[in-house]
C-alpha positions in Angstrom: 3.7 -17.2 16.8 0.6 -15.5 14.8 -2.3 -16.9 14.7 -3.4 -18.3 10.7 -6.6 -15.0 11.3 -4.0 -12.9 12.4 -1.4 -13.7 9.5 -4.2 -13.5 6.8 -5.5 -10.5 8.0 -2.3 -8.8 7.7 -1.4 -10.0 4.2 -5.1 -8.7 3.1 -4.3 -5.3 5.3 -0.5 -5.0 3.5 -1.9 -6.0 -0.5 -5.2 -3.3 0.2 -2.2 -1.0 1.1 0.2 -1.4 -1.8 -1.8 0.4 -5.0 -2.8 3.2 -2.4 0.5 3.5 -1.6 1.6 2.9 -5.2 -1.0 5.6 -6.7 -0.2 8.6 -3.8 3.9 7.7 -5.0 3.0 8.7 -8.8 0.7 11.1 -7.7 3.6 12.6 -5.8 5.6 12.4 -8.9 3.4 13.8 -11.6 3.3 16.6 -9.1 7.0 17.4 -8.6 7.4 17.2 -12.9 5.0 19.1 -13.6 6.3 21.9 -11.3 
């Protein structure tokens, strides 16, 4: 089972990763639209 500290760090990483993935997706979509 996960310790609280591990869970918190995983949750933090996921929160940091989400905007990054969203930005990458938006940029990719804009490139596809331009072509």
